[in-house]
SEGUBA-420247 format. One record per atom (N, C-alpha, C): y, z, x. Coordinates in steps of 0.001 Angstrom, whole numbers, padded with zeros to 6 digits, always signed. Layout:
! SEGUBA-420247
YZX
...
This chain:
! SEGUBA-420247
-010644-015333-004115
-009979-014101-004521
-010860-012965-005223
-010980-012223-005189
-011730-010706-005735
-011296-010716-006464
-012019-010580-008362
-011533-009683-009125
-012255-008872-010340
-012762-008452-009221
-014578-008008-010434
-013686-006787-010567
-013377-005762-011948
-013348-005460-012248
-014126-003794-011689
-014656-002129-012444
-015345-001464-011445
-015462-000813-013352
-017038-000461-013098
-017799-000282-014281
-017222+000753-015558
-017617-000279-017096
-017146+000261-017556
-017030+001617-017918
-018385+002089-017391
-019112+003592-017730
-018566+004521-016531
-018006+004366-015328
-017917+005066-014901
-016287+005505-014515
-016370+006863-014259
-014603+007347-013968
-013695+006968-012396
-012980+006609-012915
-012208+006277-011873
-011039+007932-011125
-011911+008639-011409
-011712+009852-010736
-013062+010786-010074
-014171+010218-010697
-015231+010544-009418
-015474+009374-008465
-015619+010296-007310
-015357+009955-005872
-016419+008301-005818
-018145+009337-005960
-018550+008194-006163
-018390+006760-006426
-018566+006819-007250
-017995+005957-008378
-017142+005013-007731
-015631+005111-006481
-014959+005013-006184
-015842+004093-005160
-016275+005221-004273
-016448+004691-003314
-017275+003734-003631
-018429+003509-004171
-019696+001829-004397
-017978+001178-005278
-017694+001464-005458
-016796-000345-006049
-016391-000460-005116
-015033+000244-003832
-014529-000164-002904
-015349-000868-001973
-016788-000396-001405
-017459-001090-000806
-017491-002295-001453
-017997-002691-002535
-017878-004043-002822
-017037-005066-002919
-015995-004259-002465
-014624-005241-002667
-014267-005710-001459
-014338-003736-000648
-013740-004173+000962
-014562-005810+000978
-016128-005833+000961
-016962-007040+002042
-016804-008035+000990
-015789-008071-000071
-016448-009539-000546
-014389-009924+000421
-013800-009237+001009
-011957-009741+001242
-013096-010051+002646
-013736-008793+003100
-013984-009338+004368
-014603-010798+004425
-015749-010899+003398
-016279-012373+003379
-015699-013630+002946
-014618-013501+002597
-013498-014836+002663
-013033-014428+003427
-012132-013741+004169
-011964-014046+006368
-012567-014359+006811
-013391-013654+006794
-014315-013966+007719
-015367-014493+007361
-016148-015498+007086
-017073-015828+006254
-015948-017709+005549
-015504-017472+004517
-015370-018926+004233
-013959-019538+005065
-013077-018787+005102
-012476-018725+006294
-012678-018990+007975
-013243-018106+008377
-013550-017741+009679
-011892-017835+010458
-012178-017871+012144
-011455-018243+012771
-010179-018379+012427
-008996-017844+012393
-007410-017194+011904
-006079-017327+012439
-005525-018830+013182
-004947-018525+014205
-004308-019164+014519
-002926-019569+015586
-001996-020443+016161
-003088-021531+016208
-004094-021438+016858
-005069-022503+017369
-005857-023580+015928
-005393-022460+015367
-006578-023101+013409
-005058-022672+012538
-004273-023305+012354
-003002-023462+012177
-003479-023214+010414
-004693-024363+009882
-004368-024322+008597
-005404-023332+008010
-006437-022436+009056
-007567-022047+008676
-006517-020232+008769
-005783-019828+009256
-004099-018778+009203
-003763-019326+007776
-003083-020268+007428
-002682-020478+006722
-003548-019870+004783
-005230-020549+005285
-005165-020598+003948
-005229-018568+003878
-005792-017812+005129
-006271-016517+005552
-004673-015983+004195
-003733-016347+004544
-001853-015354+003605
-001683-016399+002549
-003073-017650+002205
-002857-017791+000778
-003604-016981+000038
-004642-016697+000459
-005986-015093-000142
-004922-014338-000023
-004208-013991+001173
-003629-012552+000179
-002182-012079-000585
-001833-013743-000617
-000834-013935-000803
-001484-013847-003083
-002031-014830-002672
-003209-014778-003980
-004171-013320-004730
-004199-012557-004066
-005297-011997-004394
-003275-010208-004490
-002313-010592-004182
-001562-009802-004475
-000699-009940-005775
-000908-011168-006026
-000446-011838-007245
-000913-011707-008305
-002509-011393-008624
-003356-010953-009290
-003192-009612-009315
-002440-009443-008528
-002343-007484-008817
-001214-006815-009506
-000416-007800-009616
+000537-008161-010409
+002228-007833-009732
+001845-008105-008007
+002856-007639-007678
+003758-009307-007151
+004700-009117-006758
+005824-010354-006401
+006064-010645-004723
+005640-011184-004662
+004892-011133-003366
+006574-012071-002151
+006680-011052-001550
+008358-011765-000396
+006998-011900+001266
+007712-013413+001074
+007460-013645+003137
+008599-014328+003822
+007799-013890+004911
+008995-013468+006055
+008267-014850+006927
+008724-015950+006736
+009029-017178+007361
+009456-017217+009072
+009244-017457+010077
+009574-018300+011236
+008789-018798+012514
+009378-019453+013769
+007886-020633+014202
+007920-020284+015430
+006841-020021+015570
+005335-020290+016629
+005160-021182+017029
+005335-021299+018635
+004451-022445+018229
+004471-023984+018353
+006226-023858+017031
+005865-025758+016399
+004809-025191+015040
+004496-023873+015409
+004137-023229+014003
+004968-022569+012845
+004676-023295+011100
+005383-022470+010863
+004454-021037+010203
+005542-019612+010229
+004098-019114+010142
+004260-018212+009256
+004250-017065+008333
+004552-015702+008002
+003797-014124+007803
+005161-013128+007607
+004606-012250+007677
+004693-012129+005716
+003813-011271+005131
+003410-010716+003234
+003855-009244+002744
+004249-009638+002184
+004871-008481+001773
+005410-007582+000555
+004678-006686-000143
+004602-006776-001765
+005067-004845-001723
+005682-004141-003125
+006298-003418-002778
+005711-002650-004104
+006215-000890-003268
+006480-000186-005117
+007865+000656-005103
+008826+000503-005348
+010174+000588-005006
+009967+002616-005714
+009919+003274-004939
+010158+004647-005508
+011418+005035-006296
+010349+005848-006949
+011263+005926-008391
+012671+007131-008293
+012133+008510-007478
+013337+009267-006832
+014275+008229-005254
+013691+008829-004750
+013721+007793-003552
+013713+006724-002870
+014335+005174-003407
+013822+004749-003060
+013948+003502-001685
+015225+004387-000956
+015708+003880-000250
+014641+004139+001332
+014280+005313+001182
+013211+006122+002784
+011672+004683+001648
+011559+005305+003445
+010134+003573+003337
+009025+004176+003755
+008005+003688+003154
+006001+003869+003826
+005593+002635+003723
+005245+001929+005742
+004988+000904+005345
+002909+000865+005757
+002353+000372+005158
+001335+000324+005543
+000881-001066+005513
+000169-001476+007467
+000696-003023+007612
-001046-002800+008717
-000983-004488+008430
-002019-005064+008697
-002331-006270+008920
-002661-006871+010362
-002783-008040+010870
-003742-009122+010406
-003560-010343+009719
-004969-011243+009405
-004651-012539+009940
-004130-012666+011129
-004460-012917+012106
-006318-012985+012838
-007199-013810+014023
-008465-013298+014653
-008313-013206+015740
-008453-013258+016980
-008593-014026+018063
-009216-015074+018315
-008910-016294+019939
-009356-017208+019374
-011267-016783+020468
-011870-018047+018908
-013337-017903+019074
-013911-016833+018814
-013996-016145+017304
-013722-014907+016735
-013660-014519+015187
-014695-015049+014343
-014077-015387+012796
-013837-013700+012409
-013267-012614+013189
-012057-011003+013326
-012787-010201+011606
-013936-009845+011486
-014625-009509+010185
-013726-007952+011230
-014411-008012+012436
-013921-006474+012128
-012364-005880+012586
-011846-006849+013316
-010206-007654+013846
-010108-008290+013770
-008973-008756+012228
-008558-007129+011790
-009565-007537+009617
-010208-008841+009674
-010971-008444+008021
-010552-007201+008003
-011074-005878+008408
-011124-004473+007689
-009849-004621+007257
-009353-004485+007625
-007458-003463+007573
-006936-004700+006724
-007803-005567+006728
-006608-006335+005860
-007831-006062+004133
-008466-005676+004389
-008710-005701+003360
-008753-004050+002758
-009386-003325+003766
-008406-001662+003099
-006913-001791+002467
-006428-003220+003467
-004734-003302+002836
-004816-003227+001716
-005079-004492+001221
-005882-004844-000496
-005661-003590-001353
-007463-003282-000915
-007892-002685-001951
-006204-001203-002197
-006006-000695-000579
-005051+000509-001646
-003770+000049-002229
-003771-001719-002069
-002502-001948-002568
-002908-002909-004572
-003360-002231-004676
-004371-002767-005663
-004551-001077-006364
-004590-000660-006043
-004799+001445-006618
-004109+001682-006967
-002360+001449-005986
-001214+002532-005969
-000616+001633-007680
-001242+000276-007796
-000811-000154-009326
-000240+000951-010153
-001499+001990-009960
-002425+003548-010958
-000826+004186-010981
-000062+004018-010096
+001123+005108-009927
+002468+004879-009862
+003125+005893-009434
+005545+005248-009331
+005141+006982-008117
+005265+005959-007215
+005710+007135-005724
+006909+007485-006632
+007217+008677-005257
+008714+008428-005622
+009836+007870-004109
+008857+007617-003061
+009189+006975-002299
+008784+005662-002196
+009303+004426-001524
+009099+002886-001231
+008106+003530-000785
+007210+002206-001327
+005430+002196-000662
+005857+000354-000313
+005516-000110+001080
+005059-001150+001121
+004539-001718+001837
+003271-002814+001318
+002868-003688+002153
+002431-004384+002616
+002478-004121+003261
+002805-005467+004760
+001376-006479+005705
+001348-007859+005696
+000449-008044+006177
+000831-009109+007632
+000766-008774+008863
+001499-009703+008822
+000186-010124+010745
+001658-011228+010786
+000666-013022+011234
+000648-012856+012541
-000091-012835+013693
-000344-013725+014922
+000289-011320+015722
-000901-010855+015223
-000949-009988+016408
-001680-010538+017435
-002141-010847+017200
-003145-011539+018779
-003420-012753+019936
-003386-012184+020612
-002831-012721+022202
-002383-014661+021400
-001849-015870+021306
-000333-015256+023362
+000320-014476+023014
+000619-014180+021276
+001085-013070+021106
+001193-011991+020769
+000736-011199+021625
+000629-010047+021708
+001045-009191+022202
+002505-008248+022097
+002671-007587+022879
+004252-007910+022779
+004615-009114+022389
+005893-009975+022862
+006893-009661+021698
+007745-010997+021933
+009226-010325+021174
+007973-012263+020193
+006905-012288+019362
+006800-013401+018456
+005929-012814+018134
+005027-011699+017682
+004522-011016+016986
+005339-010634+015852
+003951-010881+015252
+004501-011033+014526
+005608-009310+012924
+004675-008423+013542
+005581-007620+013023
+006327-007177+013921
+006174-007583+015300
+008248-006965+016050
+008856-007944+015099
+008679-008904+014516
+009956-009507+013621
+010613-008670+013050
+009482-008454+011981
+009426-007425+010448
+009755-006519+010759
+009806-005836+011838
+010566-004827+012157
+011917-005025+013008
+012016-005950+013655
+013327-005674+013654
+014589-006594+013725
+014131-006716+011832
+014860-006472+010579
+014878-005762+010224
+014092-004942+010159
+014522-004150+009570
+015331-002820+009700
+015510-002494+011125
+016013-002609+012129
+017728-002744+011910
+017234-004068+011839
+018803-004645+012014
+019556-004282+010555
+018861-003924+009102
+018480-003866+008613
+018978-002246+007584
+018719-001605+008738
+019360-000111+008376
+018388+000662+008145
+017030-000294+007823
+016182+000186+006605
+015328+001768+007263
+015450+002907+006098
+014392+003970+006203
+013444+003934+005422
+012172+003204+007169
+011107+003955+007794
+010819+005031+007918
+010179+005544+007136
+010086+007343+007786
+008585+006968+007965
+007523+006029+007316
+006305+006088+008274
+005279+004417+008637
+005307+004658+008969
+004392+002895+009414
+003041+003621+009814
+002200+002925+008974
+000317+002895+009390
-000235+002364+009380
-000683+001305+010990
-000906+000871+011223
-002607+000271+010703
-003358-000168+010437
-004752-000512+009897
-005353-001486+011080
-005691-000982+011576
-006731-002010+012679
-008390-001813+013033
-008775-002376+013099
-010170-002260+013072
-010596-001425+012672
-011331-001266+011293
-010851+000047+010359
-012859-000157+009171
-013865-000991+011033
-014688-000613+009809
-016569+000006+010598
-015846-000037+011730
-017575-000124+012430
-017909+001455+012257
-019346+001949+011982
-018993+003165+012446
-020778+003279+012566
-021132+004986+013506
-022804+004853+014152
-022506+006418+013911
-023500+006523+013873
-023962+008255+013722
-025257+008822+015446
-025241+007424+015835
-026316+007481+017649
-025387+008331+018025
-025956+009177+018825
-025647+009950+020082
-025069+008766+021204
-023873+009298+021901
-023167+007777+022835
-022592+006805+021769
-022404+006873+021017
-021913+005589+020560
-020389+005492+020696
-019625+006433+021159
-018336+006475+021298
-017886+006897+022425
-017124+005807+022821
-016852+005484+024589
-014996+006036+023984
-014580+006242+025475
-013082+006768+025669
-012361+005996+027014
-010955+005896+027072
-010583+005679+028132
-010701+007945+028849
-010464+007458+029983
-010294+008786+031049
-008816+009369+030480
-008264+010319+030109
-010177+011710+030088
-009953+012068+028563
-009594+011493+026999
-010025+012030+026334
-011132+011798+026135
-012242+011219+026460
-014130+011860+026810
-014296+013004+026726
-013189+013453+027171
-013088+015655+027411
-013001+015777+026450
-012045+016048+025255
-011851+016299+024469
-012606+015421+023196
-013040+015130+022538
-013810+014444+021619
-014874+014128+021729
-015644+014106+020094
-016806+013718+020505
-016949+011826+020439
-018965+012162+020489
-019698+010804+021860
-020315+009625+020149
-020039+010363+018503
-020967+009459+018521
-019563+009207+017437
-019708+008140+017575
-018532+006981+016264
-018860+006612+015017
-018783+007964+014610
-018801+008232+012756
-017265+008796+012383
-016237+008865+013686
-015267+009200+012036
-013957+008267+012372
-012733+008539+011748
-011373+007699+011999
-010981+008141+013027
-010113+007057+013313
-008895+008344+014232
-007703+007670+014060
-006911+008968+013755
-005155+008415+013285
-004587+008643+015357
-003910+007946+015368
-003530+007782+016729
-002182+007306+017087
-001201+008374+017974
+000387+008250+017768
+000517+008435+019352
+001815+007439+019615
+002293+008084+021095
+003157+009088+020724
+003328+010199+021612
+004722+011274+022047
+005459+011353+021289
+006049+010599+021036
+007720+010762+020055
+006710+010558+018384
+005940+009808+018090
+005465+010357+016468
+004025+011116+016106
+004209+011967+017104
+003329+013302+016381
+003315+013631+015786
+004491+013918+015175
+004596+014744+013997
+004183+014093+012798
+004386+012341+013878
+004385+012079+011201
+001872+012264+011787
+002271+012014+012863
+000214+011863+013045
-000300+013361+012542
+001108+014180+012423
-000025+015205+012887
-000122+015758+010802
+001274+014624+010308
+001376+015273+008943
+000480+013612+007997
-000145+013199+008493
-000627+012421+008149
-002513+012671+007958
-002821+012720+009340
-004207+013148+009881
-004243+014627+009569
-002678+015914+008548
-003303+016839+008010
-003784+017126+006063
-002606+015703+006296
-003283+014970+004578
-004309+014663+003750
-005310+013351+005207
-006194+012547+005325
-007467+014044+005107
-007337+014736+005634
-008488+015782+005927
-008289+016722+004601
-007186+016807+003773
-007340+017724+002671
-007908+016370+002023
-007244+015697+002150
-007786+014582+000805
-009334+014363+000310
-010108+013963+002347
-011411+013315+001980
-011794+014458+003163
-013484+014048+002677
-014678+014860+004063
-015172+013866+004690
-014679+012664+005106
-015171+012050+006199
-014133+011937+007265
-015531+012231+008242
-013962+013076+009791
-013163+011940+010270
-012264+012671+010917
-011832+012521+011031
-010957+013116+012344
-010310+012452+013812
-009443+012621+014738
-008715+012384+014986
-007767+012996+015549
-006239+012586+015695
-005784+012764+017466
-005798+011344+018502
-004771+011688+019361
-003248+011227+019509
-002374+012139+020481
-001121+012048+020669
-001719+011445+022014
-000648+010111+022522
-000987+010146+024307
+000037+009351+024616
+000430+008905+026083
+001171+008190+026490
+000942+006967+025623
+001992+005733+025428
+002133+004892+025536
+001476+003371+025875
+001200+003636+027199
+001031+003559+027995
-000997+003208+028880
-001583+004445+028005
-002821+005071+028065
-003850+003433+027002
-004813+002918+028009
-005470+001381+027324
-005110+002112+026103
-005372+000828+025111
-005191+001481+022714
-004759+001884+022556
-003767+002637+023167
-002953+003693+022621
-002110+002710+021031
-001375+001791+022473
+000075+001104+021206
-000572-000538+021192
-001570-000784+021166
-002618-002354+021217
-002735-002327+019807
-001688-002601+018410
-001797-003027+017003
+000025-002939+016968
-000004-003416+015467
+001072-003841+015008
+002820-002667+015290
+002247-001348+014718
+002647+000651+015141
+002862+000500+016841
+003070-000675+017629
+003688-000890+018725
+005019-001863+018546
+004874-002528+017443
+006317-002383+017071
+007423-001518+016537
+006656-001319+015517
+008175-000036+014904
+008417+000912+016516
+007224+001316+016812
+008219+002649+018303
+008798+001165+019398
+008976+000473+018821
+010065-000579+019513
+011574-000078+018994
+010948+000016+017896
+012727+000371+016871
+013173+001476+016612
+012411+002669+017302
+012648+003988+016471
+012111+004109+015562
+010803+003884+015320
+010485+003953+013388
+008922+004712+014392
+009123+005837+013192
+007598+006659+013660
+006483+005950+012951
+005845+005632+013987
+004143+005012+013108
+003133+005213+014059
+001701+004672+013363
+000499+005291+013875
-000700+004140+013357
-001885+004586+014282
-002786+004084+014375
-003607+004089+013277
-004256+003839+012601
-005846+004668+011682
-006793+003343+012053
-007523+003194+013270
-008024+002740+013458
-010303+003539+013601
-010678+002568+013820
-011941+003247+014021
-012512+003254+015216
-011710+002712+016868
-011706+002734+018290
-011635+001207+018785
-011886+000556+017643
-012746-000462+018191
-013560-000733+019510
-013163-001697+020976
-013941-002101+021582
-014161-000613+022616
-013977+000560+021873
-014470+001797+021842
-016113+002489+021700
-015873+001280+020830
-017353+001636+020493
-017486+000166+019912
-017204-000477+019648
-017654-001455+018408
-017476-002901+019939
-019280-003517+020411
-019756-004274+021220
-018923-005729+020482
-018878-006466+019442
-018692-007065+018645
-017137-007764+019150
-016466-006180+018870
-014830-006642+019404
-014470-008204+019968
-013534-008807+019636
-013330-010605+019875
-013820-010905+020409
-014919-010410+019598
-016483-012427+020354
-017067-012669+018736
-018132-014045+018765
-018223-014979+018091
-018227-013868+017151
-019617-012942+017006
-019918-011376+016584
-019761-010818+015676
-018597-011126+015904
-017602-010428+015267
-017701-010588+013783
-018494-010283+013385
-019069-010885+011977
-019551-010533+010464
-019570-010695+008628
-018815-009090+008152
-020523-008072+008380
-021794-008562+008439
-022562-007712+008345
-023147-007037+009338
-022006-006422+010471
-022277-005852+011802
-020966-004963+010171
-020323-004674+009430
-019693-003762+009702
-020213-002341+008315
-019887-001489+008298
-020297+000157+007425
-019445-000186+006274
-019347-001266+004795
-019157-001188+003579
-018884+000609+003035
-019647+001255+003423
-019985+002509+002318
-018547+003609+003336
-019071+003197+004681
-017757+004055+005490
-016930+003365+004873
-016446+002397+005393
-014542+002252+005202
-013986+002756+003228
-015450+003081+002601
-015065+002790+001343
-014422+004315+001278
-015366+005178+001554
-014859+006057+002072
-013252+007041+003148
-013040+005737+003966
-011992+005865+004723
-010547+005643+004274
-010967+004399+002889
-009672+004109+002342
-009670+005001+001020
-010159+004969+000415
-010505+006681-000860
-009737+007563-000344
-009842+007717+000902
-009162+008835+001634
-007364+008521+001640
-007119+007084+002011
-006241+006518+002997
-005313+007389+001700
-005784+005892+000507
-005334+006012-000303
-004636+007391-001227
-005479+008243-001344
-004710+009783-001832
-003904+010302-000501
-004372+010406+000617
-003566+010598+001883
-001884+009794+001447
-002219+009001+001075
-000258+007859+001291
-000051+007892-000637
-000697+008322-000843
-000238+008816-002504
+000527+009970-002130
+000129+011307-001576
+000458+011983-001407
+002002+012188-000545
+001365+010960+000450
+003161+011063+001548
+004245+010071+000406
+004500+009433-000419
+004681+008372-001246
+005375+009753-002485
+004912+011083-002285
+005356+012022-003254
+004725+011607-005209
+003222+011430-005213
+002900+010192-006355
+003267+011003-008264
+004161+012448-007897
+004430+012585-009152
+003575+013854-008781
+002512+014285-008710
+001676+015262-009064
+002027+016566-008647
+002378+017065-007866
+003730+018306-007417
+003278+018002-006105
+002318+017431-005309
+002528+018170-003496
+001827+016667-003812
+002439+016836-002290
+003223+016250-001235
+003396+016318+000842
+002703+015667+000957
+002422+016101+002267
+004475+015256+003189
+004889+016567+003906
+006169+015955+003861
+005914+015058+005613
+007110+013309+005085
+006876+013128+006349
+008750+012886+006786
+008214+012240+007705
+008917+011871+008965
+010688+011510+007990
+011450+011994+008299
+012782+011138+007451
+013615+011149+008475
C-alpha cells in the first residue's frame, strides 16, 4: 500500500510539486498491481483477490468506508469496490469515476489497466480535501476483460444494472481506461478509419471518447479539462460500433441509458504492448500520467461543484 506524504516544503497548490508527487505515487500503485501481483483475472483468482484487497486497503487508509458488490462468475466470487463522498447540496446527483482492476490473460496489465486504477486511487485521495455539492463516487470494477467483455457478467454491467434498478441519478460516468502511455514521435498515433484524417499523428494527448448520446457530457468534461490543464486533449463522439469507441466500462452505463465517456490514451491505437506480457510498468510515462491525473482532479472537482463558485454544468 502506498502511504507516502507530499514533501513538507512544497505546497499542493504548486502544480509542478503536485505532478512530481503524483508521478511517484502512480508508479508505486502500478508497481504493486503489475509487478507484485501480476496477471489478475478469473483464471488467477488469488491474484484478482489480492488486487481487490490492495484497492480496499488503500481506500481504507484514505479514510473511506469501502462498499463491496459481490457476485459469482464461473464459480469464483468476485467483487466491485466503491467509495463515495456525499454531496453537500445535491447528494442524489451522482458522478462516477471508474476503472477496472483485472488484466487480460497473459498480461501483467501495467497500462491496461493498472494505470487507470492508479489514477482512480490518487483522485480519491485528493478528493478527501474537498466537499463537492454532488455525490462523487469512485468505483473499481472487476471482470472487464474476456471472457466477460461486453457481457452481462462484466463487473460494470452488474453495477450499472443495479444502479438503474435503484433509480440512481447518475449524471456523469468517467471510465479511466489504459491511460499511461505517451509519445511525441511523429506517426506514433493511429486511428480507425476515418478518424486519422481529423486528429494528430503524435501520441502525446489524452482522449475523451463518447457515443452520440453522451456528446453533451463529452464536451462539458473536455471543456473543463482544457480550462484546468495545459495537457493536450482530443475528443470524439462516434457511433458505438466504431472500433474501440465502446471498449470499456462506460459501455455498461450506455446500456442503462446513463451518460458516460471513456478517458484513455487510446490503447492499441498507440501502445504496442497492449494485451501482451510486455505490458510492464517500465513502459509508462508517469510524469505525463501525473499531469493528466491533476487535470482530471480539477475537472471532476468542478463537475461536482467544489464550493469555489466555478462549476462545469453536467448532464442531469
